[in-house]
VOGU-3710 file (C-alpha; in Angstrom, 3 decimals, decimal comma):
1> mtnlradflt> -0,018/-0,011/-0,076  1,075/3,673/-0,363  2,268/5,290/2,953  -0,243/8,486/1,615  -3,300/6,368/1,254  -2,096/4,440/4,833  -1,487/7,536/6,719  -4,220/9,622/5,548  -6,826/7,608/4,860  -6,501/4,300/5,837
11> kpifhwakka> -5,067/4,616/9,429  -7,525/6,734/10,387  -10,600/4,401/9,313  -8,966/1,918/11,094  -8,811/3,531/14,083  -12,199/4,386/13,727  -13,044/1,151/12,888  -11,582/-0,583/15,618  -13,487/1,496/18,723  -17,077/0,969/16,259
21> lpalsetese> -16,621/-2,634/15,880  -15,736/-4,208/18,768  -13,494/-7,402/19,161  -15,671/-10,400/18,825  -15,872/-12,805/21,665  -14,700/-16,484/21,095  -18,130/-17,586/20,968  -18,844/-14,982/18,194  -15,869/-16,176/16,249  -16,511/-19,553/16,363
31> altagevwwe> -19,974/-18,982/15,108  -19,305/-16,599/12,454  -16,086/-19,158/11,085  -18,339/-21,972/10,925  -19,575/-23,610/8,177  -19,100/-22,056/4,768  -21,247/-20,015/2,485  -22,544/-20,874/-0,719  -25,174/-19,469/-3,234  -26,350/-16,707/-0,296
41> aelfsgnpdw> -22,674/-14,983/-1,230  -23,836/-14,206/-4,556  -27,110/-12,560/-3,650  -25,216/-10,748/-1,314  -22,664/-9,562/-3,862  -25,508/-7,497/-5,360  -24,595/-9,153/-8,842  -25,435/-12,704/-8,557  -23,719/-15,607/-11,486  -27,205/-17,359/-12,474
51> sklqavkapr> -24,813/-19,735/-14,711  -22,988/-20,744/-10,774  -26,891/-21,637/-9,868  -27,646/-23,454/-13,110  -24,552/-25,649/-12,070  -25,848/-27,003/-9,176  -26,546/-30,640/-10,154  -30,675/-31,391/-8,910  -30,922/-34,097/-6,731  -31,553/-37,654/-7,179
61> ltaeeqaffd> -32,206/-40,803/-4,902  -30,066/-43,412/-6,074  -31,759/-46,853/-6,756  -30,686/-48,077/-3,212  -32,232/-45,089/-1,550  -35,580/-45,587/-3,702  -35,741/-49,294/-2,677  -35,153/-48,282/0,786  -37,837/-45,132/0,520  -40,198/-48,073/-1,444
71> dpvqefcami> -40,016/-50,818/0,834  -38,931/-50,189/4,858  -39,759/-46,586/4,876  -43,902/-47,793/3,863  -44,077/-50,716/5,554  -42,578/-48,344/8,639  -45,441/-45,905/7,702  -48,115/-48,679/7,681  -47,239/-50,363/11,360  -47,816/-46,906/13,155
81> ddwkinheta> -50,640/-45,311/14,214  -50,551/-41,789/15,035  -53,769/-41,754/17,324  -53,002/-44,335/19,498  -49,402/-42,993/19,833  -50,293/-39,617/21,418  -53,521/-40,463/22,738  -53,063/-44,290/24,083  -49,810/-45,619/24,118  -47,541/-42,460/24,411
91> dlpaeawdfl> -45,197/-44,097/22,496  -43,936/-45,871/19,416  -44,939/-49,754/19,565  -41,959/-52,109/20,000  -42,123/-53,544/17,005  -41,888/-50,022/15,523  -38,784/-49,801/17,731  -37,409/-52,772/16,533  -38,012/-52,537/12,769  -36,044/-48,763/13,329
101> rdhkffgmii> -33,313/-50,794/14,540  -33,290/-53,784/11,671  -33,296/-51,500/8,905  -30,922/-48,766/10,565  -33,202/-45,928/10,190  -31,039/-44,489/13,048  -27,802/-44,752/10,943  -28,831/-42,911/7,621  -26,296/-40,505/7,823  -23,100/-42,755/9,245
111> prshsglgfs> -21,076/-43,714/6,352  -21,083/-47,547/5,154  -17,520/-47,873/6,164  -18,940/-47,696/9,486  -22,161/-50,519/9,043  -24,470/-47,433/8,413  -26,569/-46,750/5,304  -24,516/-43,747/3,937  -27,515/-41,814/2,707  -27,657/-38,506/0,941
121> afahsevvry> -28,610/-35,202/2,740  -31,314/-35,487/-0,030  -32,605/-38,801/0,722  -32,235/-38,288/4,250  -34,669/-35,632/3,551  -36,942/-37,338/1,631  -37,362/-40,388/4,387  -38,271/-37,489/7,211  -40,583/-35,640/5,119  -42,457/-38,659/3,889
131> istrsvaaav> -42,749/-40,055/7,599  -43,745/-36,730/8,881  -46,794/-37,035/6,564  -47,488/-39,930/8,738  -46,598/-39,088/11,760  -44,456/-36,181/13,484  -43,563/-38,507/16,891  -42,266/-41,194/14,662  -40,055/-38,736/12,115  -39,124/-36,836/15,241
141> tvmvpnslgp> -37,963/-40,414/16,192  -35,886/-41,116/13,097  -34,905/-37,204/12,280  -32,808/-36,549/15,621  -30,111/-39,641/15,534  -29,276/-38,428/11,940  -29,734/-34,449/12,810  -27,233/-32,776/16,046  -25,938/-35,490/18,203  -23,476/-38,036/18,848
151> gellhqfgtd> -23,699/-39,536/14,977  -22,902/-36,209/13,402  -20,490/-34,782/15,826  -18,879/-38,458/15,649  -18,752/-38,377/11,791  -17,069/-35,371/11,637  -14,842/-34,903/14,731  -14,511/-38,224/16,309  -11,126/-39,956/16,885  -10,710/-43,081/14,520
161> aqkdhwlprl> -10,999/-45,330/17,758  -14,496/-43,200/18,742  -15,913/-43,688/15,113  -14,909/-47,322/15,237  -16,205/-48,110/18,812  -19,621/-45,895/18,332  -20,494/-45,405/14,751  -21,659/-49,104/14,280  -23,612/-49,256/17,770  -25,374/-45,735/16,532
171> adgrelpafg> -26,206/-47,408/13,441  -27,753/-50,466/14,161  -29,553/-49,326/17,235  -27,384/-51,102/19,670  -27,028/-47,591/21,072  -29,795/-44,714/21,377  -28,226/-41,415/21,367  -29,419/-37,932/22,276  -28,046/-34,368/22,855  -28,109/-32,355/25,956
181> ltsaeagsda> -27,587/-29,023/25,010  -30,876/-26,705/26,150  -30,521/-25,903/30,280  -33,004/-23,810/31,942  -30,192/-20,605/32,241  -28,395/-21,640/28,441  -31,259/-21,796/25,691  -30,371/-19,525/22,919  -27,360/-18,466/24,624  -24,988/-21,159/24,862
191> samvdegive> -22,349/-19,338/26,753  -24,493/-19,036/29,747  -24,213/-22,589/30,559  -23,599/-23,605/33,980  -23,110/-27,079/33,400  -19,727/-28,150/34,498  -16,958/-30,507/34,161  -14,021/-30,367/35,888  -10,892/-31,942/35,016  -9,503/-34,169/38,046
201> kgmwqgeevl> -8,425/-37,894/38,234  -10,663/-40,547/39,186  -11,460/-44,651/38,997  -12,629/-45,488/35,680  -12,908/-49,723/35,165  -10,286/-50,413/38,192  -7,790/-47,881/37,489  -7,111/-44,081/38,236  -7,335/-42,421/35,133  -7,067/-38,283/34,303
211> girlnwakry> -11,151/-37,709/33,344  -14,092/-35,100/34,126  -16,415/-34,822/36,722  -19,511/-33,549/35,703  -22,700/-32,004/36,748  -25,532/-30,861/34,754  -29,439/-30,536/34,441  -30,748/-30,478/30,842  -34,436/-30,162/29,459  -36,256/-30,613/26,284
221> itlapvctvl> -33,816/-33,254/25,478  -35,472/-35,777/23,012  -35,170/-39,162/23,396  -33,317/-38,458/26,719  -36,150/-40,712/28,139  -34,639/-43,732/26,211  -31,621/-42,743/25,337  -27,825/-45,148/25,952  -25,477/-42,818/25,432  -25,856/-38,964/25,684
231> glafqlrdpd> -24,035/-36,406/23,822  -23,222/-33,448/26,511  -22,100/-30,028/25,942  -21,027/-28,277/29,152  -18,317/-25,747/30,450  -15,167/-27,618/30,932  -12,732/-26,316/33,752  -9,302/-26,927/34,857  -8,240/-25,421/38,266  -5,755/-28,027/38,756
241> gllgeipdig> -3,656/-26,982/35,390  -4,044/-31,049/34,750  -3,947/-30,367/31,108  -2,525/-26,563/30,629  -2,413/-23,232/32,042  -5,926/-22,579/30,826  -8,606/-22,892/33,679  -11,146/-22,285/31,538  -11,078/-24,110/28,743  -14,573/-23,560/27,444
251> itcalvptdl> -17,771/-25,299/26,264  -16,766/-28,892/25,302  -19,109/-32,161/23,777  -18,869/-35,783/25,173  -19,989/-38,876/25,165  -21,632/-40,099/28,370  -23,086/-43,663/28,932  -26,390/-43,426/30,490  -25,588/-46,229/32,700  -23,030/-44,335/34,624
261> pgvetgrrhl> -23,203/-43,549/38,235  -25,145/-40,555/38,930  -26,474/-40,003/35,359  -30,651/-39,947/35,359  -32,927/-39,891/32,389  -36,407/-41,488/32,072  -38,376/-38,225/33,319  -40,609/-37,226/30,117  -42,061/-33,621/28,703  -44,885/-33,430/26,688
271> psstmfmngp> -44,159/-31,291/23,590  -47,249/-29,999/22,270  -49,161/-33,436/22,789  -46,681/-34,333/20,301  -45,681/-38,107/21,988  -41,823/-38,764/20,872  -39,743/-39,141/23,677  -38,593/-35,868/25,248  -37,821/-35,175/28,815  -35,026/-33,653/31,016
281> ttgkdvfipl> -31,759/-35,426/32,355  -29,446/-34,371/35,318  -26,016/-35,834/36,190  -24,466/-35,511/39,898  -20,830/-35,884/40,244  -20,505/-38,427/37,072  -17,056/-39,376/36,164  -15,677/-39,864/32,668  -12,448/-40,266/31,034  -10,906/-37,730/29,223
291> dhiiggadya> -10,984/-40,037/26,167  -15,124/-39,378/26,009  -14,559/-35,764/24,682  -15,552/-36,318/21,328  -12,660/-35,767/19,180  -10,325/-36,439/22,183  -8,546/-34,081/24,495  -7,640/-31,750/21,384  -11,072/-30,937/21,372  -11,974/-29,766/24,580
301> gkgwmmlmsa> -12,999/-26,376/24,751  -14,293/-26,464/20,936  -17,433/-27,895/21,556  -19,581/-24,440/20,327  -17,256/-24,482/16,767  -18,384/-28,472/16,482  -22,274/-27,738/17,277  -22,673/-24,689/14,813  -20,929/-26,746/11,889  -23,191/-29,905/13,109
311> laagrgislp> -26,269/-27,887/13,232  -25,038/-26,351/9,409  -25,783/-29,477/8,389  -28,552/-30,923/11,078  -30,510/-27,526/11,038  -30,985/-27,742/7,023  -32,909/-31,291/6,881  -34,513/-32,283/9,412  -37,146/-29,282/10,752  -37,177/-28,353/6,570
321> smgcaaiafs> -38,101/-31,505/6,016  -40,931/-31,930/8,317  -41,976/-28,001/7,433  -42,454/-29,103/3,765  -44,238/-32,072/4,376  -46,878/-30,405/6,487  -47,210/-27,595/3,701  -47,484/-30,055/1,011  -49,936/-32,201/3,178  -51,757/-29,117/4,082
331> ahttgayari> -51,849/-28,338/0,022  -53,208/-31,869/-0,620  -55,802/-32,165/1,641  -56,984/-28,851/1,237  -57,396/-29,383/-2,002  -59,320/-32,878/-2,340  -61,395/-31,485/0,735  -62,504/-28,053/-1,154  -63,141/-30,288/-3,980  -65,415/-32,815/-2,062
341> rqqfnlpigk> -67,153/-30,656/0,615  -70,348/-28,625/-0,974  -71,839/-25,407/0,690  -74,700/-23,732/-1,352  -74,579/-26,450/-3,903  -71,143/-25,610/-4,939  -67,847/-27,073/-3,647  -65,997/-24,722/-1,249  -63,234/-24,822/-3,822  -64,451/-22,269/-5,906
351> fggvqarmgr> -65,320/-20,011/-3,060  -62,764/-16,728/-3,346  -62,134/-16,434/-0,007  -61,137/-20,160/-0,478  -58,873/-19,810/-3,132  -57,150/-16,814/-1,803  -55,795/-20,085/0,817  -55,568/-22,760/-1,774  -53,650/-20,492/-4,195  -50,980/-19,427/-1,355
361> laadayamda> -50,527/-22,914/-0,190  -49,818/-24,462/-3,486  -47,504/-21,770/-4,519  -45,453/-21,914/-1,194  -45,419/-25,868/-1,710  -43,630/-25,444/-4,858  -41,285/-22,736/-3,809  -40,494/-24,653/-0,301  -39,609/-27,504/-1,432  -37,466/-25,994/-4,469
371> arhltcagld> -35,805/-24,717/-1,351  -35,203/-27,782/0,338  -33,993/-29,768/-2,966  -31,393/-26,813/-3,685  -30,242/-27,280/0,122  -29,751/-31,078/-0,045  -28,010/-30,304/-3,235  -25,491/-28,289/-1,508  -24,908/-29,840/1,303  -25,106/-33,110/-0,897
381> egralsvisa> -21,509/-31,257/-2,602  -19,941/-31,655/1,257  -20,698/-27,746/2,063  -21,561/-26,674/5,737  -24,238/-24,351/4,807  -24,265/-22,472/8,264  -26,840/-19,364/7,019  -28,554/-21,356/4,281  -29,636/-23,834/7,237  -30,865/-20,919/9,437
391> imkahatfkm> -32,817/-19,581/6,333  -34,410/-23,459/6,167  -35,367/-23,820/9,460  -36,678/-20,617/9,713  -39,120/-20,156/7,032  -39,858/-24,168/6,161  -41,162/-23,731/10,076  -42,951/-20,409/9,831  -44,669/-21,319/6,402  -45,351/-24,494/8,012
401> realndamdv> -47,655/-22,054/10,510  -48,921/-20,356/7,676  -50,000/-23,413/5,396  -51,677/-25,407/8,646  -53,477/-22,068/9,596  -55,155/-21,902/5,883  -55,402/-25,620/6,058  -57,383/-25,216/9,486  -59,510/-22,511/8,441  -61,071/-24,190/5,055
411> hsgkavidgp> -61,284/-27,408/7,107  -63,407/-25,293/9,657  -64,842/-27,785/12,074  -63,659/-30,806/10,385  -60,199/-29,849/11,298  -60,661/-28,833/14,901  -62,521/-31,896/16,481  -59,956/-34,092/17,620  -59,997/-37,964/17,008  -58,774/-40,548/14,219
421> lnyllplyra> -60,083/-39,047/11,794  -58,902/-35,765/12,001  -55,405/-35,525/9,655  -54,401/-32,080/10,168  -54,296/-31,419/14,085  -51,477/-33,719/14,826  -49,476/-31,529/12,838  -51,457/-28,402/13,909  -49,915/-29,486/16,958  -46,428/-30,129/16,442
431> vpigitvega> -46,230/-26,462/14,756  -44,513/-24,617/17,680  -42,131/-27,466/17,962  -40,593/-26,514/14,695  -40,683/-23,301/16,010  -38,902/-23,309/18,858  -36,077/-26,236/18,623  -32,941/-26,020/17,438  -32,993/-22,445/17,545  -35,589/-20,683/18,321
441> nivtrsliif> -37,018/-18,712/15,233  -37,273/-15,354/16,676  -33,517/-15,831/17,518  -32,838/-17,140/14,091  -34,173/-14,357/12,388  -33,281/-11,361/14,106  -29,966/-12,239/14,578  -28,079/-15,149/12,911  -29,162/-14,815/9,171  -28,359/-11,671/8,638
451> gqgsirahph> -26,109/-11,262/11,912  -24,016/-13,677/10,762  -24,702/-13,722/7,089  -23,853/-10,316/6,393  -20,231/-11,302/7,601  -19,918/-14,840/6,397  -21,742/-13,888/2,814  -19,950/-9,849/2,522  -17,051/-10,369/-0,238  -14,969/-8,158/2,540
461> mldnmlalqk> -16,678/-7,490/5,971  -14,865/-10,734/7,425  -11,818/-9,944/5,352  -12,036/-6,213/7,448  -13,010/-7,864/10,992  -10,117/-10,154/10,789  -7,849/-7,738/10,111  -8,804/-5,311/13,271  -8,349/-8,457/15,249  -4,604/-9,301/14,455
471> edeaealaaf> -2,241/-8,121/17,409  0,358/-6,653/15,279  -0,767/-3,451/14,482  1,651/-2,684/11,551  -0,033/-6,127/9,908  -3,703/-5,415/11,108  -3,087/-1,852/9,180  -1,970/-3,748/6,256  -4,278/-6,043/6,159  -6,882/-3,654/6,685
481> dkslwahvgh> -5,922/-1,693/3,702  -6,453/-4,278/1,440  -9,464/-5,471/2,634  -10,881/-1,854/3,139  -10,302/-0,508/-0,561  -11,536/-3,438/-1,886  -14,833/-3,064/-0,332  -14,717/0,432/-1,100  -14,600/-0,915/-4,899  -17,122/-3,356/-4,437
491> ttktlfrawg> -19,463/-0,536/-2,612  -18,742/1,529/-5,282  -19,647/-0,380/-8,008  -22,761/-1,572/-6,181  -24,021/1,736/-5,570  -24,176/1,994/-9,342  -25,851/-0,915/-10,064  -28,195/-0,311/-7,644  -29,361/2,676/-9,194  -28,875/1,566/-12,585
501> raltggrfap> -31,331/-1,097/-11,915  -33,538/0,720/-9,671  -34,103/3,382/-12,191  -34,830/0,610/-15,004  -37,076/-1,622/-12,817  -34,257/-4,260/-13,618  -35,010/-4,614/-17,111  -31,451/-4,602/-18,089  -30,094/-6,841/-15,226  -27,974/-9,821/-15,576
511> apdagaatpi> -30,173/-12,990/-16,493  -29,894/-16,456/-18,384  -31,821/-16,872/-21,048  -34,873/-18,854/-19,277  -37,782/-17,893/-21,244  -40,774/-16,612/-19,619  -38,910/-16,725/-16,156  -35,799/-14,331/-17,590  -37,821/-11,128/-16,226  -37,917/-12,657/-12,926
521> yrelsrwsaa> -34,156/-13,338/-12,514  -33,652/-9,949/-13,830  -35,861/-8,207/-11,013  -34,089/-10,621/-8,269  -30,914/-9,018/-9,756  -32,304/-5,875/-8,930  -33,207/-6,590/-5,371  -29,601/-8,223/-4,724  -28,234/-5,126/-5,685  -30,138/-2,775/-3,757
531> yaltadflfl> -29,869/-5,215/-0,584  -25,970/-5,634/-0,697  -26,067/-1,347/-0,910  -28,126/-1,196/2,068  -26,224/-3,754/3,804  -22,693/-1,766/3,580  -24,797/1,855/4,228  -25,847/-0,485/7,437  -21,872/-1,307/8,197  -21,048/2,325/7,679
541> tlggalkree> -23,388/4,049/9,998  -24,170/1,390/12,417  -20,905/-0,222/13,303  -20,788/-2,148/16,110  -24,793/-1,262/16,958  -25,671/-3,034/14,172  -26,356/-6,279/16,254  -28,478/-4,712/18,766  -31,001/-3,180/16,315  -32,779/-6,509/15,551
551> misgrmgdil> -35,370/-5,183/13,927  -33,642/-3,845/11,452  -31,486/-7,122/11,072  -34,494/-9,352/10,900  -35,953/-7,638/7,989  -32,579/-7,989/5,951  -32,900/-11,717/7,319  -35,756/-11,736/5,735  -34,796/-9,879/1,973  -31,950/-12,717/2,125
561> semyilsaal> -33,811/-15,506/2,696  -37,089/-14,620/0,460  -34,046/-14,047/-2,554  -32,865/-17,833/-1,551  -36,254/-19,077/-2,204  -37,545/-17,635/-4,786  -34,105/-18,297/-6,791  -34,384/-21,983/-5,329  -38,060/-21,814/-7,254  -36,144/-20,520/-10,251
571> krwddegrqq> -33,529/-23,328/-10,545  -36,479/-26,175/-9,900  -38,621/-24,495/-12,507  -35,709/-24,858/-14,971  -34,448/-28,395/-13,201  -38,084/-29,851/-14,219  -38,050/-28,856/-17,969  -40,015/-25,233/-17,227  -43,456/-26,815/-17,075  -45,942/-24,383/-18,689
581> tdlpllqfaa> -48,494/-25,232/-16,136  -46,245/-24,804/-13,643  -45,518/-21,119/-14,468  -48,283/-19,893/-12,554  -46,871/-20,929/-8,979  -43,290/-19,330/-9,521  -45,037/-16,276/-10,907  -46,943/-16,482/-7,597  -43,917/-17,190/-5,847  -42,017/-14,306/-7,374
591> etafsriqta> -44,932/-11,558/-7,092  -45,198/-12,508/-3,256  -41,271/-12,945/-2,548  -40,874/-8,786/-4,760  -43,707/-7,602/-2,422  -42,060/-8,637/0,928  -38,593/-7,629/-0,129  -39,923/-4,213/-1,222  -41,552/-3,659/1,753  -38,883/-4,853/3,987
601> ldevianlpa> -36,179/-2,701/2,529  -38,510/0,537/2,482  -39,276/-0,468/6,265  -35,502/-0,888/7,180  -34,512/2,484/4,939  -37,866/3,928/7,345  -35,716/2,961/10,585  -32,770/3,932/9,419  -31,035/6,217/12,530  -28,987/7,993/9,999
611> rwaawvlrvl> -31,248/10,192/8,531  -28,903/10,925/6,037  -28,214/7,829/4,603  -32,140/6,828/4,788  -32,581/9,331/2,304  -29,661/8,524/0,231  -30,369/4,759/-0,376  -34,379/5,608/-1,172  -32,891/7,403/-3,747  -30,258/5,055/-4,885
621> tlpgrgrrgp> -32,687/2,279/-4,211  -36,190/3,425/-5,011  -38,016/0,787/-2,657  -41,503/2,703/-2,876  -44,565/0,340/-1,948  -45,670/-0,620/-5,925  -45,629/-4,274/-5,374  -48,931/-5,643/-4,247  -48,235/-9,201/-4,682  -50,176/-12,005/-6,303
631> ddkltaecsg> -53,452/-10,419/-8,022  -57,096/-12,576/-8,011  -56,549/-14,100/-11,350  -53,227/-15,714/-10,170  -54,645/-16,236/-7,309  -57,106/-18,056/-8,437  -55,230/-20,101/-11,252  -52,460/-21,595/-8,834  -55,750/-22,360/-6,333  -57,198/-24,390/-9,180
641> liyapsatra> -53,909/-26,372/-9,421  -54,561/-28,277/-6,385  -58,129/-28,353/-7,125  -58,120/-30,423/-9,905  -55,790/-33,934/-10,310  -52,944/-33,535/-12,991  -49,038/-33,682/-12,898  -48,741/-30,649/-11,403  -50,787/-31,390/-8,578  -48,356/-33,847/-8,155
651> ritgrlfegr> -45,530/-32,647/-8,527  -46,740/-29,620/-5,822  -47,595/-32,512/-2,972  -44,936/-35,000/-3,668  -44,119/-37,818/-1,932  -46,951/-38,340/0,702  -48,020/-41,325/3,123  -51,226/-42,486/1,128  -53,035/-43,659/4,358  -53,849/-46,893/6,173
661> egdgidllnr> -57,257/-48,353/4,571  -60,198/-46,593/6,001  -58,506/-43,686/8,521  -58,665/-40,101/7,847  -56,367/-39,629/4,950  -57,280/-42,846/2,948  -61,037/-42,221/3,086  -60,052/-38,626/1,749  -58,334/-39,786/-1,015  -60,206/-42,298/-1,989
671> cyakvvamep> -63,093/-39,593/-2,047  -61,466/-37,345/-3,675  -60,874/-39,966/-7,080  -64,132/-40,428/-6,526  -65,731/-37,133/-7,120  -63,159/-36,377/-9,701  -64,412/-39,974/-11,940  -68,025/-38,894/-11,185  -67,989/-35,031/-12,511  -69,251/-35,844/-16,073
681> vmkrlrdakk> -72,310/-37,489/-14,285  -73,062/-35,241/-11,990  -72,648/-32,224/-14,890  -75,162/-34,429/-16,470  -77,813/-34,167/-13,693  -76,970/-30,481/-13,127  -77,896/-29,490/-16,871  -80,509/-32,044/-16,514  -82,011/-29,981/-13,489  -82,782/-33,753/-12,130
691> tpdmalqtgi> -82,035/-35,420/-8,782  -80,740/-38,669/-8,902  -83,663/-40,163/-8,460  -85,615/-38,427/-10,699  -83,004/-38,822/-13,338  -82,673/-42,779/-13,009  -86,442/-43,021/-13,103  -86,106/-40,989/-16,663  -83,265/-42,832/-18,451  -80,846/-40,210/-17,648
701> lsdaemaeit> -78,816/-42,277/-14,898  -78,159/-46,262/-15,690  -78,377/-48,267/-12,586  -74,427/-48,715/-12,948  -74,256/-45,022/-12,485  -76,887/-44,557/-9,817  -74,986/-46,920/-7,354  -71,739/-44,910/-8,424  -73,695/-41,659/-6,574  -74,558/-44,080/-3,958
711> emndlvakvi> -70,918/-44,723/-2,986  -69,418/-41,053/-3,765  -72,414/-39,645/-1,565  -71,027/-42,604/1,571  -67,688/-41,689/1,120  -68,625/-37,564/1,001  -70,544/-38,474/4,128  -67,507/-40,543/5,889  -65,017/-37,787/4,775  -66,984/-34,828/6,200
721> avddytpeal> -67,749/-36,919/9,256  -65,952/-35,876/12,969  -65,043/-38,340/15,945  -67,820/-38,407/18,773  -67,405/-40,069/21,858  -69,906/-42,066/24,520  -69,172/-40,955/27,988  -68,377/-44,263/28,196  -65,765/-44,344/26,217  -64,275/-41,006/27,356
731> aehfpdlapp> -64,504/-42,121/30,933  -61,482/-44,493/29,847  -59,102/-41,486/29,392  -60,786/-38,550/31,596  -62,795/-40,075/34,268  -63,863/-36,676/35,321  -65,820/-36,088/32,059  -68,146/-39,110/32,420  -69,687/-39,092/35,617  -71,849/-41,997/37,247
741> kddpdhpshp> -75,270/-41,604/35,647  -77,006/-42,411/39,309  -75,267/-39,212/40,926  -77,553/-36,575/41,327  -75,638/-34,234/43,186  -72,552/-34,160/39,959  -73,268/-30,769/38,208  -73,849/-32,424/34,701  -76,528/-34,582/36,016  -79,805/-33,631/34,456
751> rkaae> -81,562/-32,873/37,807  -79,108/-31,084/39,382  -78,691/-28,376/36,289  -82,620/-28,319/36,052  -81,845/-26,817/39,880
//
């Protein structure tokens, strides 16, 4: 660097930045450097290279994965009854647990070299998604050992000896894992963890060894009541210097067999009445040898880094798969029910108010599953997608809640009454679980997506911050000078891109030749530039205070998320051969995304503390409020795509559990098929203005057709029916609800009520 630039420009900015951007804590540094960036970095650049997106290979199941899906997965779903699990047995049946072990469901992510199935991220996601449409309790049971936990941590960080011992046992179910992270004191703030391990000598298998004395109290731990090995996160301390000179080593992850003295498991929580195994675990003076630290002693104090890396994979698969399952299931059932259910002699799917919900359901199912596919493709390239995983976890579960609300509204009373026939309520009850676990969505949205993503995905911000952290000032200044002026050059280019694209509405922004989708690419390039410029203004005017502006950070996270999900939808449309019948779904997703992006950007600028910067940004980006989202015609068109059977409807809903004979979803599917098949006959009746009996008498209907109508009406009656119970049946589970009939003093007795 030139001395002139360094002395008169870089150095003053360097000293200002040192004050404006406080030093990163160890936890913050580990969170920021965990994982890697991918397509979100292109979106953050302000000038995405669309050829990189198009080059990503669409995920596909291998023959072995397809065979597993077609046989063991189907058999497992057929052997469980979600109503019984949640209302009668409070657990999967014993034969289901045995089946999961025998077929290595718990070892999907474990490599074949260690006796696992070695499945791709996409296969893992497809299995979890499908089981979620059968039973959330069963899906959670399968997903947890394949997500954040001992298996993932051992696979990434374990020693060879640990892998050789534990992974085969985890794969075949001889060992059932759980992972203990959350405690009363430390939920999202892991640095507040008080669970503690003290390095000391103790007895292990008859010998004195160097180890750790553990004390913990964890809660909300899935599989804790039945696990045989607990992955535990705790603060490791070495007051006697047995490992070195650092007394407070930091967050550490270790394996704790649950049969050790002092370990307590078995008690259960009831998470939203969804009966998967979940509960607290405590440990008092539990001793383990040092080699139980995952990765060995070299990984003491590196637990937070390990957890962030493991979350980058697990958080991008498990809960997004469950969320996408719920959205697709809502679209499938609501489209069918709206075709079956009539009011005022018209299927309710023909009413505009219902179409508004169905249109959104169809487009969200299409777009979110596209994002799931793209994320799995990235993970299967071997990437640790920390920011994208946060986007997927938050927005798949946000949209899960929205989709189930829409489905419940359309189904109305049918979805409210609990019982075996209600196929929506189990998923509806599970919504808060997805929203709050593996990082509460409020924290994920307001802090992680933009807070972490802005630094990792920005072309130069992390380099700036790392330069400021260097202890040698001359070295720090040299590194800062290089990154700073690269940053300035980037911002200058972004400014003119954002302004030019805003003035022209993005008409000349870069885009691939994608037929009808080309204008969507161009507009997305326009908002990418506006977003990148706004981010730089936020860094400039707020500095380190930006992380305290959570409402602004949340809106910026929303913009990045909308751009990622829409770009995934664009890729899906391209990968599936640019199906013209699917184009309305892509257009609906685009109109929705652009409206939300525009609104969020406008609100960021309106709330920017530095008003001069807000004025400049408004002129350069022209956020306005002109985009209103999808119009009524497009909404009705998308609604029709799940109302009528078609290849598009099949693509929207994807693979779903078809139901067991006689259950709610089986009745719905059979009735829907029957109603569609009988439509020509029913149209003939409407045109003739005859009832079925009159039409039969006049020869308009044949006896066979009359029998078909009777069968259809019987199915319709069964579909719209809801469960009810005798007092005696209720008394089996709720004795107080069914008092003895000969008790005249009970408040519910007719004589008492008359008084």
